[in-house]
C-alpha positions as CSV (number, residue, x, y, z in Angstrom):
1,M,76.6,74.7,104.6
2,G,79.3,72.2,105.4
3,F,76.9,69.4,104.6
4,D,76.0,70.9,101.3
5,L,79.7,71.3,100.4
6,L,80.3,67.7,101.4
7,I,77.6,66.5,99.1
8,I,78.8,68.7,96.2
9,G,82.3,67.4,96.8
10,E,81.1,63.8,96.8
11,L,79.1,64.4,93.6
12,A,82.1,65.9,91.9
13,L,84.2,62.9,93.0
14,I,81.6,60.5,91.7
15,A,81.5,62.4,88.3
16,V,85.3,62.3,87.9
17,V,85.6,58.6,88.9
18,A,82.6,57.6,86.7
19,M,84.1,59.5,83.8
20,Y,87.4,57.6,84.0
21,L,85.8,54.3,84.8
22,G,83.3,54.7,82.0
23,K,86.1,55.5,79.5
24,L,88.0,52.4,80.7
25,V,85.1,50.1,80.4
26,H,84.0,51.6,77.1
27,S,87.5,51.1,75.7
28,L,87.6,47.5,76.8
29,V,84.1,46.8,75.3
30,L,85.2,48.4,72.0
31,Q,88.4,46.4,71.7
32,V,86.5,43.1,72.3
33,T,83.6,44.0,69.8
34,K,86.0,45.2,67.1
35,R,87.9,41.9,67.2
36,L,84.6,40.1,66.9
37,T,83.3,42.2,64.0
38,A,86.7,42.0,62.2
39,N,86.1,38.3,61.5
40,T,82.7,38.9,59.8
41,K,82.2,39.3,56.1
42,T,79.6,42.1,56.3
43,T,80.4,45.7,57.1
44,L,77.1,46.3,58.8
45,D,78.3,45.4,62.3
46,D,81.3,47.7,61.8
47,L,79.1,50.6,60.9
48,V,76.7,49.9,63.8
49,L,79.7,49.8,66.2
50,Q,81.0,53.1,64.8
51,Y,77.6,54.8,65.1
52,I,76.9,53.7,68.7
53,E,80.4,54.4,70.0
54,S,79.5,57.8,71.4
55,P,76.1,57.0,72.9
56,L,77.6,53.8,74.3
57,K,80.2,55.8,76.1
58,A,77.4,58.0,77.6
59,V,75.5,54.9,78.8
60,V,78.6,53.4,80.4
61,I,79.4,56.7,82.3
62,V,75.8,57.1,83.5
63,L,75.7,53.5,84.7
64,A,79.0,54.1,86.5
65,V,77.6,57.2,88.2
66,F,74.6,55.2,89.6
67,L,76.8,52.2,90.7
68,I,79.4,54.4,92.5
69,A,76.7,56.5,94.1
70,D,75.5,53.3,96.0
71,F,78.9,53.2,97.8
72,V,79.0,56.9,98.8
73,P,77.3,57.8,102.1
74,N,75.5,61.1,103.0
75,L,73.9,61.6,99.5
76,G,70.4,61.3,100.9
77,E,67.9,63.2,98.8
78,V,70.4,63.4,96.0
79,R,70.4,59.6,95.6
80,Q,66.6,59.6,95.6
81,L,66.6,62.2,92.8
82,M,69.1,60.1,90.9
83,T,67.0,57.0,91.3
84,K,63.9,58.9,90.2
85,Y,65.4,60.2,87.0
86,A,67.4,57.0,86.3
87,M,64.7,55.3,84.2
88,G,64.1,58.5,82.2
89,I,67.8,58.9,81.4
90,I,68.0,55.2,80.4
91,I,65.0,55.5,78.1
92,L,66.5,58.7,76.5
93,L,69.9,57.0,75.9
94,S,68.2,53.9,74.6
95,A,66.3,56.0,72.0
96,Y,69.6,57.6,71.1
97,I,71.3,54.3,70.6
98,I,68.3,52.9,68.5
99,S,68.4,56.0,66.4
100,E,72.1,55.6,65.7
101,I,71.6,51.9,64.9
102,V,68.9,52.8,62.3
103,G,71.3,55.4,60.9
104,A,74.1,52.8,60.6
105,I,71.7,50.3,58.8
106,L,70.6,53.0,56.3
107,K,74.2,54.1,55.7
108,W,75.2,50.4,55.1
109,Y,72.3,50.1,52.7
110,Y,73.4,53.3,50.9
111,L,77.0,52.0,50.5
112,E,75.9,48.6,49.4
113,G,73.3,50.0,47.1
114,Q,76.0,52.0,45.2
115,K,77.4,48.6,44.1
116,E,74.1,47.5,42.6
117,T,72.4,48.7,39.4
118,N,68.9,48.1,40.8
119,A,68.8,48.7,44.5
120,K,65.4,48.0,46.2
121,L,65.1,51.5,47.4
122,D,66.3,54.7,45.6
123,L,69.5,55.8,47.3
124,T,68.4,59.5,47.2
125,L,65.7,58.6,49.7
126,V,68.2,57.3,52.3
127,P,69.0,60.8,53.8
128,F,65.3,61.6,54.0
129,L,64.6,58.3,55.8
130,R,67.5,58.9,58.1
131,N,66.3,62.3,59.2
132,A,62.7,61.1,59.5
133,S,63.7,58.1,61.6
134,R,65.9,60.2,63.9
135,I,63.1,62.7,64.5
136,A,60.5,60.0,65.2
137,I,62.6,57.9,67.5
138,M,64.0,60.8,69.5
139,F,60.6,62.4,69.8
140,F,59.2,59.1,71.2
141,G,62.2,58.8,73.5
142,I,62.0,62.3,74.9
143,T,58.2,62.2,75.5
144,T,58.4,58.7,77.1
145,S,61.4,59.8,79.2
146,L,59.5,62.9,80.4
147,A,56.4,60.9,81.2
148,T,58.5,58.4,83.2
149,I,59.9,61.0,85.5
150,G,56.4,62.5,86.1
151,I,56.3,65.5,83.8
152,D,53.0,66.1,82.0
153,I,53.6,65.8,78.3
154,S,50.0,66.4,77.2
155,G,50.9,70.0,76.3
156,I,53.9,68.9,74.2
157,L,51.8,66.3,72.4
158,T,49.0,68.8,71.7
159,V,51.5,71.4,70.3
160,G,53.1,68.7,68.2
161,T,49.8,67.4,66.9
162,V,48.6,70.9,66.0
163,A,51.9,71.7,64.3
164,A,51.8,68.4,62.3
165,L,48.2,69.2,61.2
166,V,49.1,72.7,60.1
167,L,52.1,71.5,58.2
168,G,50.1,68.6,56.7
169,L,47.3,70.9,55.5
170,A,49.8,73.4,54.1
171,S,51.7,70.8,52.1
172,Q,49.1,68.2,51.1
173,E,50.5,68.0,47.5
174,S,54.1,67.6,48.6
175,L,53.1,64.9,51.2
176,A,51.1,63.1,48.5
177,N,54.1,63.1,46.2
178,I,56.4,61.9,49.0
179,F,54.2,59.0,50.0
180,A,53.6,58.1,46.4
181,G,57.3,58.0,45.8
182,L,57.9,55.9,48.9
183,A,55.1,53.5,47.7
184,L,56.7,53.2,44.3
185,Q,60.1,52.6,45.8
186,L,58.9,49.9,48.2
187,D,56.6,48.1,45.7
188,R,59.0,48.6,42.7
189,P,56.7,47.7,39.8
190,Y,59.4,49.2,37.6
191,L,63.2,49.1,37.7
192,Y,65.5,51.8,36.4
193,K,66.1,51.7,32.7
194,D,62.8,49.8,32.1
195,Y,60.8,50.9,29.1
196,L,57.3,52.0,30.0
197,K,54.3,52.7,27.8
198,L,52.2,55.6,29.3
199,V,48.5,56.1,28.9
200,T,49.2,58.7,26.2
201,G,50.9,56.0,24.1
202,E,54.4,57.4,24.6
203,V,57.2,55.0,25.3
204,V,59.7,56.2,27.9
205,K,62.6,54.9,29.9
206,L,62.5,55.2,33.7
207,R,65.5,57.1,34.9
208,K,64.8,57.9,38.6
209,I,62.0,58.0,41.2
210,G,62.9,60.8,43.5
211,L,61.3,62.2,46.7
212,R,58.8,64.4,44.9
213,S,59.0,63.6,41.2
214,T,59.8,60.9,38.7
215,K,62.2,61.5,35.8
216,L,61.7,59.7,32.4
217,D,63.6,59.8,29.2
218,D,61.8,59.6,25.9
219,L,63.1,57.8,22.8
220,H,64.6,61.1,21.5
221,G,66.7,61.5,24.7
222,S,64.6,64.3,26.2
223,T,63.8,64.3,29.9
224,M,60.2,64.2,31.2
225,V,59.5,65.2,34.8
226,I,56.2,64.0,36.3
227,S,55.0,64.3,39.9
228,N,55.0,61.0,41.9
229,S,51.3,61.2,42.7
230,E,50.4,61.6,39.1
231,F,52.8,58.9,37.9
232,A,51.5,56.4,40.5
233,K,47.8,56.9,39.4
234,Q,48.5,56.1,35.7
235,R,47.9,52.8,34.0
236,I,51.4,51.9,32.8
237,V,52.6,49.0,30.7
238,N,56.1,47.8,31.5
239,L,57.5,46.8,28.2
240,S,60.7,45.3,29.8
241,K,58.7,42.7,31.7
242,P,58.7,39.7,31.8
243,G,61.6,39.7,29.3
244,S,64.0,42.2,27.8
245,E,62.8,41.8,24.2
246,F,60.1,43.9,22.6
247,K,57.6,43.1,19.9
248,I,57.1,45.7,17.2
249,D,54.1,45.9,14.8
250,L,54.9,48.2,11.9
251,V,52.1,49.0,9.3
252,V,53.3,49.5,5.7
253,E,51.2,50.1,2.6
254,L,51.6,47.8,-0.4
255,P,50.0,47.7,-3.8
256,I,47.2,45.3,-4.4
257,G,48.6,41.9,-5.7
258,A,52.0,42.3,-4.0
259,N,53.6,39.0,-3.3
260,L,53.8,38.7,0.5
261,E,56.4,35.9,0.4
262,K,58.7,38.0,-1.7
263,F,58.1,41.1,0.4
264,E,58.9,39.2,3.6
265,S,62.1,37.7,2.0
266,H,63.1,41.2,0.9
267,I,62.6,42.6,4.4
268,K,64.5,39.8,6.0
269,S,67.5,40.3,3.6
270,K,67.6,44.0,4.3
271,T,67.4,43.5,8.1
272,K,69.9,40.7,8.3
273,E,72.7,43.0,9.7
274,L,70.3,44.0,12.5
275,E,70.1,40.5,13.8
276,K,73.5,41.0,15.4
277,T,73.5,44.7,16.2
278,H,69.9,45.1,17.3
279,G,68.8,41.6,18.2
280,I,66.0,41.7,15.6
281,R,64.3,38.3,15.0
282,G,61.0,36.6,14.1
283,I,60.0,38.8,11.2
284,S,56.6,38.0,9.8
285,V,54.2,39.8,7.4
286,K,50.4,39.6,7.3
287,I,47.6,41.6,5.6
288,Q,45.6,43.8,7.9
289,K,43.3,45.7,5.6
290,V,42.6,45.7,1.9
291,G,41.6,48.8,0.0
292,E,40.8,49.5,-3.7
293,K,44.4,50.0,-4.9
294,T,46.5,49.3,-1.8
295,C,46.5,47.1,1.2
296,E,47.9,47.5,4.7
297,A,50.5,44.9,5.7
298,V,51.7,44.5,9.3
299,V,55.4,43.7,9.7
300,S,55.9,42.1,13.1
301,Y,59.2,41.3,14.7
302,W,61.1,41.2,18.0
303,I,63.9,43.5,19.0
304,G,66.4,43.3,21.8
305,N,66.5,47.0,22.7
306,Y,63.6,49.4,22.4
307,Q,66.0,52.3,22.1
308,Q,66.9,50.9,18.7
309,A,63.3,50.4,17.6
310,G,63.4,53.7,15.6
311,D,66.4,52.4,13.5
312,S,64.7,49.2,12.7
313,K,61.5,51.0,11.6
314,D,63.4,53.4,9.4
315,L,65.2,50.5,7.7
316,I,62.0,48.5,7.1
317,N,60.2,51.5,5.7
318,R,63.1,52.2,3.3
319,A,63.1,48.5,2.3
320,S,59.3,48.6,1.7
321,L,59.7,51.6,-0.6
322,E,62.5,49.9,-2.4
323,F,60.3,46.8,-2.9
324,I,57.4,48.8,-4.1
325,S,59.6,50.8,-6.6
326,K,60.7,47.6,-8.2
327,K,57.1,46.5,-8.9
């Protein structure tokens, strides 16, 4: 009984000494690293240091316990148990630190991404990636730690696999949308505010690619919501690439015998104000189809903003009617 009390007392003493020693070493390490990171331009190292501060303290205390235990006699089997579980504890703490480093990187990306208009990855996906990375890293750390200390993890892996299969089968559509959204985010064939032409012929502006759905604005200001999987399967023309100008082909009906040169000059005179306000340029007219009494002419031009295409079309249609009425 006395021997047991002696061991318990020694363990308590080790824990107390390790706690204070660990805090002292941890404080010194933080002071040195903070001075080093203060001289860097990026804020990433500051965030990493902030995120690993707590797990780093735990690592220092655990290491202090093992180091002090070597100098304390009479521990016997207790020291053997500590040695046995040392690697498992180190693996678990390492997984915790890696998880926190990943969290710091994602938060840094989130903060930096708010300063940019077209971040590589949608910022709304950052919390999802943070939770997913934490679960994956800690699950790997826990299972590896248990296997290291000799615990059979086959049952845990089996239960985890079955649970993953059940959840996967129950939410196939949701998972398809999530993975399609991630693929669109990483590949980024379109940037926010790009004008896209869908297979239906509609022209829309990309507003946001979310976790499950994509939001689009049509030219009338209405919002369209489409699932990521459906959006990713479509053949889409990016009107904003490679440049920011758009070519418009507008069909107007003219009487047979109309002078195309005069008609083109009339259109150019009426749209002169749009050169500055809408960036319209390169107006040209050509005959597309000739009928018995009328012919179809195509008015082609470039415009700086597709959102203003409707204004330019209305003006050209009015100018065409004005030209015809004078004939």
